[in-house]
C-alpha positions in Angstrom: 13.3 9.3 -19.3 11.8 7.6 -15.9 7.5 8.1 -15.3 6.7 8.1 -12.3 3.5 6.2 -11.5 3.4 5.5 -7.6 4.8 6.7 -4.3 5.3 4.9 -1.6 5.7 6.0 2.0 5.9 3.7 4.5 5.8 6.0 8.1 2.6 8.4 7.1 -0.3 7.6 8.9 -4.0 7.4 7.3 -5.4 10.8 9.1 -2.5 12.3 7.3 -2.6 11.2 3.3 -5.0 13.2 2.4 -2.7 16.4 1.0 -0.6 13.7 0.3 -3.1 11.9 -1.4 -4.2 15.3 -3.2 -1.1 16.2 -5.0 -0.4 12.9 -5.6 -3.4 12.4 -7.9 -3.3 16.2 -9.3 0.6 14.5 -11.1 -1.1 11.3 -11.6 0.6 9.6 -9.0 -1.0 6.6 -7.4 -0.9 7.3 -3.2 0.1 3.3 -1.9 -0.8 3.2 1.3 0.2 0.0 3.5 -1.0 -2.4 6.3 0.4 -4.9 9.0 -0.3 -7.8 11.5 -0.7 -5.4 13.7 -3.2 -3.1 11.9 -7.0 -3.6 12.6 -9.6 -5.2 10.5 -11.7 -2.0 10.6 -8.5 0.3 9.9 -7.2 -2.2 7.1 -10.0 -2.2 5.5 -10.6 1.9 5.1 -6.3 2.0 4.4 -8.2 -0.6 1.3 -10.6 1.4 0.3 -8.0 4.9 0.9 -5.1 3.3 -1.6 -4.7 3.7 -5.1 -2.7 1.6 -7.5 -2.5 -1.5 -5.0 -2.5 -2.7 -1.1 0.9 -3.2 0.1 0.5 -6.3 2.8 3.3 -5.9 5.1 3.1 -9.8 6.3 5.6 -9.7 9.0 6.3 -7.3 11.6 10.0 -6.5 13.2 13.2 -7.5 10.8 13.1 -8.5 7.3 14.9 -11.9 6.9 13.7 -15.7 6.2 10.7 -17.2 8.5 9.3 -20.7 8.8 5.5 -19.2 8.2 4.0 -15.5 8.9 1.4 -13.9 11.2 -2.2 -15.3 11.3 -3.9 -12.2 10.3 -2.4 -11.9 7.2 -5.3 -14.1 5.9 -7.6 -11.6 8.0 -5.8 -8.6 5.8 -5.6 -10.4 2.7 -9.4 -10.5 2.7 -9.5 -6.7 3.2 -7.5 -6.5 -0.1 -11.3 -7.0 -2.0 -11.3 -3.5 -1.1 -8.7 -2.2 -2.5 -8.1 -1.6 -6.6 -5.9 -4.3 -8.6 -2.5 -4.7 -7.5 -0.1 -3.1 -10.5 3.7 -5.4 -11.4 5.8 -1.8 -10.9 5.8 1.6 -9.1 8.4 3.1 -11.2 9.4 2.3 -14.8 11.5 3.5 -18.0 10.1 5.5 -20.4 11.5 5.9 -23.9 10.1 9.0 -25.5 
């Protein structure tokens, strides 16, 4: 049996998370929000305060792959992390009865 403990919806704006966050909370599921190098600092703080479970930090823009560096704003976004809950190690895990 699988137990769902978190939900990550990549393309949902913060302003549209309220109904989904309510449904998730009613069902014991964390709604994990994302912040990126292009997220404005004030918005990153609002996202960090609204996330549940942990804050997902996207460290690069564009296509994934090898990099020699990350965006300079990543350090700033990591500071926004102080407003979010502590990170969890897994979103979905098998559960034995």
